[in-house]
C-alpha positions as CSV (number, residue, x, y, z in Angstrom):
1,M,-87.6,-29.6,57.3
2,N,-85.7,-32.3,55.9
3,I,-85.7,-30.9,52.6
4,S,-84.2,-28.3,53.9
5,F,-81.6,-29.6,55.4
6,L,-80.7,-31.7,52.8
7,N,-80.8,-28.8,50.5
8,M,-78.2,-27.1,52.8
9,I,-76.0,-30.4,52.7
10,G,-75.7,-30.0,49.1
11,L,-75.4,-26.8,49.0
12,V,-71.7,-26.9,51.4
13,F,-70.8,-29.8,49.5
14,L,-71.3,-27.4,46.2
15,V,-69.0,-24.7,47.7
16,A,-66.7,-27.2,48.9
17,A,-66.3,-28.5,45.8
18,C,-65.6,-25.6,44.2
19,I,-63.1,-24.5,46.4
20,L,-61.9,-27.6,46.3
21,V,-61.7,-27.3,42.1
22,Y,-60.0,-24.0,41.9
23,R,-57.4,-25.1,44.3
24,A,-56.6,-27.5,42.6
25,I,-56.4,-25.1,39.3
26,L,-53.0,-23.5,39.3
27,I,-52.0,-21.1,36.4
28,V,-48.0,-19.9,35.8
29,P,-47.9,-16.9,34.1
30,Q,-45.0,-17.0,31.1
31,Q,-41.2,-16.3,32.2
32,R,-42.5,-17.9,35.3
33,A,-41.8,-21.4,37.2
34,Y,-43.4,-22.5,40.4
35,V,-41.7,-25.2,42.5
36,I,-44.6,-27.6,44.3
37,E,-43.8,-29.6,47.3
38,R,-46.1,-32.8,48.5
39,L,-46.2,-33.4,52.0
40,G,-42.8,-31.0,53.0
41,R,-41.1,-32.8,49.8
42,F,-39.9,-31.5,46.0
43,F,-42.8,-32.7,44.1
44,A,-42.1,-30.7,40.7
45,V,-42.1,-27.5,38.6
46,S,-44.7,-26.1,36.5
47,K,-44.8,-25.1,33.3
48,P,-45.7,-21.5,32.1
49,G,-49.8,-22.4,31.1
50,L,-52.8,-24.0,33.1
51,N,-51.3,-27.1,35.9
52,F,-53.1,-29.0,37.7
53,I,-52.6,-29.9,41.8
54,N,-53.5,-32.2,44.2
55,P,-55.2,-29.5,46.9
56,F,-54.6,-31.7,50.6
57,F,-51.1,-32.7,49.4
58,D,-49.2,-30.1,47.2
59,R,-49.2,-26.1,47.7
60,V,-46.7,-24.2,46.0
61,A,-43.3,-24.0,48.0
62,Y,-41.6,-20.8,46.2
63,H,-41.8,-19.0,43.0
64,H,-39.2,-17.5,40.1
65,D,-39.1,-14.8,37.6
66,L,-36.9,-16.6,34.8
67,R,-36.3,-12.9,32.8
68,E,-32.9,-11.8,33.3
69,I,-32.8,-10.1,36.5
70,P,-30.4,-6.4,37.2
71,L,-29.0,-6.4,40.4
72,D,-27.5,-3.4,41.8
73,V,-24.6,-4.7,43.7
74,P,-23.8,-2.0,46.5
75,S,-20.5,0.0,46.6
76,Q,-17.6,-0.9,48.4
77,I,-14.2,-0.2,48.8
78,C,-11.0,-1.6,47.7
79,I,-7.8,-1.4,48.3
80,T,-5.0,-1.5,44.9
81,R,-1.9,-3.0,44.5
82,D,0.3,0.5,45.3
83,N,-2.1,0.7,48.7
84,T,-4.8,3.2,46.6
85,Q,-8.0,3.3,48.1
86,L,-10.9,2.8,45.1
87,Q,-14.5,2.5,45.3
88,V,-16.4,0.8,43.1
89,D,-19.7,0.4,42.0
90,G,-20.7,-1.7,39.7
91,I,-24.1,-4.0,38.4
92,L,-25.2,-7.1,38.0
93,Y,-27.5,-9.4,35.6
94,F,-28.3,-13.1,36.3
95,Q,-30.8,-15.9,35.0
96,V,-32.8,-18.3,37.2
97,T,-32.1,-21.5,35.0
98,D,-33.0,-24.3,37.3
99,P,-35.8,-23.2,39.5
100,K,-34.9,-26.5,41.8
101,L,-31.7,-26.0,43.0
102,A,-33.1,-22.2,42.9
103,S,-35.2,-23.4,45.9
104,Y,-33.1,-25.4,47.6
105,G,-29.1,-24.7,46.7
106,S,-28.9,-21.7,48.7
107,S,-31.5,-19.7,51.1
108,N,-30.7,-16.6,49.7
109,Y,-29.1,-17.1,46.1
110,V,-29.9,-12.7,45.5
111,I,-27.4,-12.4,49.0
112,A,-24.7,-15.0,47.9
113,I,-24.2,-13.4,44.1
114,T,-23.8,-10.0,45.6
115,Q,-22.2,-10.9,48.3
116,L,-19.7,-13.4,46.5
117,A,-19.5,-10.1,43.3
118,Q,-18.2,-7.8,46.5
119,T,-15.4,-10.4,47.5
120,T,-14.3,-11.2,44.0
121,L,-14.1,-7.8,43.3
122,R,-11.8,-7.3,46.0
123,S,-10.0,-9.5,45.2
124,I,-8.7,-8.6,41.4
125,I,-8.8,-5.2,42.4
126,G,-6.1,-6.2,45.3
127,R,-4.0,-7.3,42.3
128,M,-4.5,-4.2,39.8
129,E,-2.6,-1.0,40.2
130,L,-4.3,2.1,40.4
131,D,-3.8,2.7,36.7
132,R,-4.4,-0.4,36.0
133,T,-8.1,-0.7,36.8
134,F,-9.3,2.1,34.4
135,E,-7.3,1.0,31.5
136,E,-8.3,-3.1,32.1
137,R,-12.0,-2.3,32.7
138,D,-13.3,-5.3,30.1
139,Q,-10.6,-7.9,32.2
140,I,-12.2,-7.0,35.8
141,N,-15.8,-7.8,34.3
142,A,-14.7,-10.9,32.3
143,T,-13.5,-12.5,35.3
144,V,-15.6,-11.6,38.3
145,V,-18.5,-13.0,35.1
146,S,-15.9,-15.7,35.8
147,A,-16.2,-16.7,39.4
148,L,-19.7,-16.2,39.9
149,D,-20.5,-18.6,37.2
150,E,-18.9,-20.9,38.1
151,A,-19.8,-20.7,42.1
152,A,-23.5,-20.2,41.6
153,L,-24.3,-23.5,38.9
154,S,-24.6,-25.0,41.7
155,W,-27.4,-22.4,43.0
156,G,-29.5,-22.9,39.8
157,V,-28.4,-19.2,38.9
158,K,-26.0,-18.2,35.3
159,V,-24.1,-15.3,36.1
160,L,-24.9,-13.2,32.3
161,R,-22.0,-10.0,33.4
162,Y,-21.0,-7.4,34.8
163,E,-20.4,-3.9,34.3
164,I,-18.4,-1.6,37.2
165,K,-20.5,1.5,36.5
166,D,-18.1,3.7,38.7
167,L,-14.8,3.9,39.9
168,T,-13.8,6.4,42.2
169,P,-10.8,7.5,43.9
170,P,-9.5,9.9,46.4
171,K,-9.6,13.3,45.6
172,E,-5.4,13.8,46.3
173,I,-5.5,11.1,43.4
174,L,-7.8,12.6,41.4
175,R,-6.0,16.3,41.8
176,A,-2.8,13.9,41.1
177,M,-4.6,12.3,38.3
178,Q,-5.7,15.8,36.6
179,Q,-2.7,17.5,37.2
180,Q,-0.2,14.7,35.6
181,I,-3.0,14.7,32.4
182,T,-2.6,18.5,32.8
183,A,1.7,18.0,32.4
184,E,1.2,14.9,30.2
185,R,-0.5,17.5,27.8
186,E,2.1,19.8,28.3
187,K,4.6,17.8,27.3
188,R,2.9,16.5,23.6
189,A,2.5,20.4,23.0
190,V,6.1,21.5,23.3
191,I,7.1,18.3,21.5
192,A,4.9,18.8,18.8
193,A,5.9,22.5,18.8
194,S,9.8,21.3,18.7
195,E,8.6,19.0,15.4
196,G,7.2,21.8,13.5
197,K,10.5,23.7,14.6
198,K,12.8,20.6,13.4
199,Q,10.5,19.9,10.1
200,E,11.2,24.4,9.5
201,Q,14.4,23.8,9.6
202,I,14.7,21.0,7.4
203,N,12.0,21.9,4.7
204,L,14.2,25.3,4.0
205,A,17.9,22.9,4.3
206,V,16.5,21.8,1.9
207,G,15.0,23.9,-0.3
208,A,18.4,26.1,-0.2
209,R,20.4,23.6,-1.0
210,E,17.7,22.7,-4.4
211,A,18.3,26.5,-4.8
212,A,21.7,26.3,-5.0
213,I,21.8,23.2,-7.0
214,A,19.3,24.9,-9.5
215,E,21.6,27.9,-9.9
216,S,25.1,26.3,-10.3
217,E,23.2,23.9,-12.5
218,G,22.2,27.2,-13.9
219,E,25.5,29.0,-14.0
220,K,27.1,25.3,-15.8
221,Q,25.0,25.6,-18.7
222,A,25.0,29.4,-19.1
223,E,29.1,28.6,-19.4
224,I,28.7,25.7,-21.6
225,N,26.2,28.2,-23.8
226,R,29.5,30.5,-23.6
227,A,31.5,28.1,-24.4
228,Q,29.3,27.0,-27.4
229,G,28.8,30.0,-28.6
230,E,32.6,31.3,-28.8
231,A,33.7,28.5,-30.7
232,A,30.9,28.1,-32.9
233,A,32.1,32.3,-33.4
234,I,35.9,30.8,-33.6
235,L,34.8,28.5,-36.1
236,A,32.2,30.9,-38.3
237,K,35.6,33.6,-39.1
238,A,37.9,30.7,-39.9
239,E,35.7,29.6,-42.3
240,A,35.1,32.8,-42.9
241,T,38.4,33.5,-43.3
242,A,39.5,29.6,-45.1
243,T,36.6,31.0,-48.1
244,A,37.9,35.1,-48.5
245,L,41.9,33.3,-49.6
246,R,39.9,30.8,-51.7
247,Q,38.1,33.5,-53.3
248,I,41.6,35.3,-53.2
249,G,43.2,33.0,-54.5
250,A,41.1,32.1,-57.1
251,A,41.1,35.9,-58.2
252,I,44.6,36.2,-58.2
253,S,45.0,32.8,-60.6
254,A,42.5,34.1,-63.1
255,Q,43.2,35.9,-66.0
256,G,44.5,39.8,-64.7
257,G,44.8,38.8,-61.3
258,L,47.9,39.7,-60.7
259,P,48.0,43.1,-62.5
260,A,45.0,43.5,-59.6
261,V,46.4,42.2,-57.0
262,N,49.6,44.4,-57.5
263,M,47.4,47.6,-58.1
264,Q,45.9,47.0,-54.6
265,I,49.4,46.0,-52.8
266,A,50.5,49.1,-53.8
267,G,47.9,51.1,-52.5
268,Q,47.7,49.7,-49.3
269,Y,51.7,49.8,-48.7
270,I,51.5,53.7,-50.0
271,E,48.4,54.1,-47.1
272,A,50.1,52.4,-44.2
273,F,52.9,54.6,-44.6
274,A,51.2,57.6,-44.9
275,N,48.8,56.6,-41.6
276,L,51.9,55.8,-39.9
277,A,53.0,59.4,-41.0
278,K,50.2,61.1,-39.4
279,Q,50.7,58.8,-36.0
280,N,54.5,59.2,-35.1
281,N,56.8,62.0,-34.2
282,T,59.5,59.2,-35.4
283,L,59.0,58.0,-38.9
284,I,61.1,54.9,-39.9
285,V,60.6,54.7,-44.2
286,P,63.1,51.7,-46.3
287,S,65.6,53.3,-48.7
288,N,64.2,52.5,-51.5
289,L,60.9,54.5,-51.2
290,S,61.3,56.1,-53.8
291,D,61.4,52.9,-55.8
292,I,57.6,52.0,-56.3
293,S,57.9,49.7,-58.8
294,G,60.9,47.6,-56.9
295,L,58.0,47.8,-54.0
296,I,55.5,46.2,-55.8
297,A,58.1,44.1,-57.8
298,T,58.9,42.7,-54.6
299,A,55.6,41.8,-53.2
300,T,54.8,40.1,-56.5
301,A,57.3,37.8,-56.2
302,V,56.5,37.0,-52.8
303,I,52.9,36.2,-54.0
304,K,54.6,33.9,-57.1
305,K,56.3,32.4,-54.1
306,T,53.0,31.8,-52.1
307,D,51.5,30.1,-55.4
């Protein structure tokens, strides 16, 4: 009986020891952080792996995920500077960097970040006109991240980036924007067509000008060529005439040349009067036409004087 009671007590102590050992062992996964409190006060932040705690005085108060966390920021209506309603939907990426501050700096850092992101976004959109909100989305994202990161330092959270998923204006504004885009495209098309016609007219004018210049240059060159040809012909005739005269003079100076010239002149003289008689009704003849020898002597005297 005593032995059984002792065995039971020993078994109870063994079970209690096993339970204490089990509660004293704390295994923390990778990229996780457990905040340990001792007697209700912060004691330590456990590291990934095997950890030991006091099962009587210590307890795991908070669990934190140290990985990058995407947080969907609820869509909201923002008013732009030109009094236009704009529905904005975004997503926020953050990471817990200090588990102690994340546990005690805010009662709920997720709600705090979400609310601050919405208020900051409304403030930024309120300082912009509608068109700028579509053009400067990167600037809006950067401004939201800067404002959130500064405030989240006391919460042990690092805001990595913020992205606007959608900007939705009212349907009336969308229709007006579509009409404006259509009008702008038509305007660009008309301008492009007019520029094309303008360039075509310029090209035609330049082509006509170049053609006229080329034609005038061709006519000028043709005139120059004709003038040069005529000058060359005149020069050739003059040279031929001079050569003939030189040959005639040489023939007259040669032995027997003068009588031959006298005979040639006499024959041409008679032939000229004969032709004149055939072509005209009225014939004027020299008084000494019967004296052929006198005519020849006269012509010979002229040749001798010239010589």
